[in-house]
N, C-alpha and C positions, 0 to 999 in steps of 0.2 A: 498872747494870753487870750483864751476863748472866753466869751461872755457866759455868765451863769445861766443855766437853763431854768426857766420859770414855768410854773403850771399855767394853763390857759383858763382855769377855773379854780375856785377855792377847793382845797382838799378837805373832804368831810370824814367824820368817823366812819361813815358807811363805806367809803373808799378803802380806808385802812383795814376795816374788818373783812371786806370782801377779798382783798389781797392776802391778808393773813390766812384766811381759810382756803384760798386758792393754793398757797404755798403748803399749807398743812395737808391738803388733799394729795398733792404731788409727793411730798416727803414721807408722810406717815401712812398714807393709804395706797400709794403707787398709782394714782389716777393718771390718765393721759392728760395732755395739755388741755384739750377741749373739755373733758369731764371735770378737770380741776377748775377751769374758769366758770363753768356752769354751777359747780358745787359751791365755789366761793361766793358767787352772786346770790345763789339760792339761800344759803345760810344767812347772809346779810339781810335778805328780804324777809326771811322768817323772823329774825330777831327784831327788825324794824316793825313788822306787823304786830308783834306782841307788844312792843313798847308803845307805839303810837296809836294803835287801833284796838288793842286788847284781844286780837285774834289768837286763837289757840290752834295752830296748825299741828297736825298729828304725825310728826316725823321722828319723835323721840325713839332712839334705838334703831332707826331704819338704816343709818349709815353703818353701824356695827354689824347688823345682819347682812348687809351687802358685802362688807369687807370679809366677813367670816364665811361667805359663800352660802348663807342660808336663804338668800333670795337673789334674783337677778335684776330686781326692780331698782332702777336708778331714780329715786324719788326726786332728786334735784332737777331732772329733765322736765318735770311737770311745772317747774317754777321759773327756770332760767336756762340760758343757752350760752355757748361760747361767743357767738356773734353779738349777743346782748351785752355780755361782759366787755367786749371790745368797744361797743358803742357807749355804754353808760359809765365805764370806768376809764379805759385807755384813751379813747378819742376825746372824751370830755376834758381830761386834764392835759391832753397832748401826748402823742406817741413818743416824742423825744424825751419829755419829762418822765413819762411812765417807765420807759425802758432804761434810761440812763440815770435817773435819780430816785424816783419813787419805789419801784419794785426792788432795786438793789438795797435801798435803805431798810425796807421792811424785812427783807431776807436777812440782812446783817443783824438786825435787832433780834430776830428769831434765832439765828445761829449763836448769838451771844447769850441765849437763855433768858431773854427778857420776856415778860408777860405782856400780852396784848393790852390789858388794863393799864399797865404802867406807861405804855408808849402811845396810846391812841390819840392823846392830845398833844403831848410834847413833841412828837415827831412832825406834826403838822404846823406848829407855830411859825417857824422860820419861813416855810413855803407860803403861808397865808398872809404874811406881812405885806406882800404885794397888793393885796385886796383891801387892806385896812385904811388906805389913805383917801 
């Protein structure tokens, strides 16, 4: 029997939100892997900036305009990149954990029709028990 894979760092809401939006970008918008990573991280950064710092970044409707072909501007490239997603999300929690546990769990929740708000804390509870002692 193999040992359970554990994260190298606590899993944050930020991580879950970035991954949720990465998957959404791939599935709903048809983004490439790199664009999906950059998009997921950028959306998480925009929301965090609003919540913690009160910044109002003006990207409302920008994704829809891109998907509909009204613009070629990839606004998310101004805020994040695929290598940054790899560093701040994947390597932070550990590649084994990300690819074998974290990402599949988020994808499963999404496929089951669960809402991000319903899973953002509950999905992290078991993983973060390692860091509570």
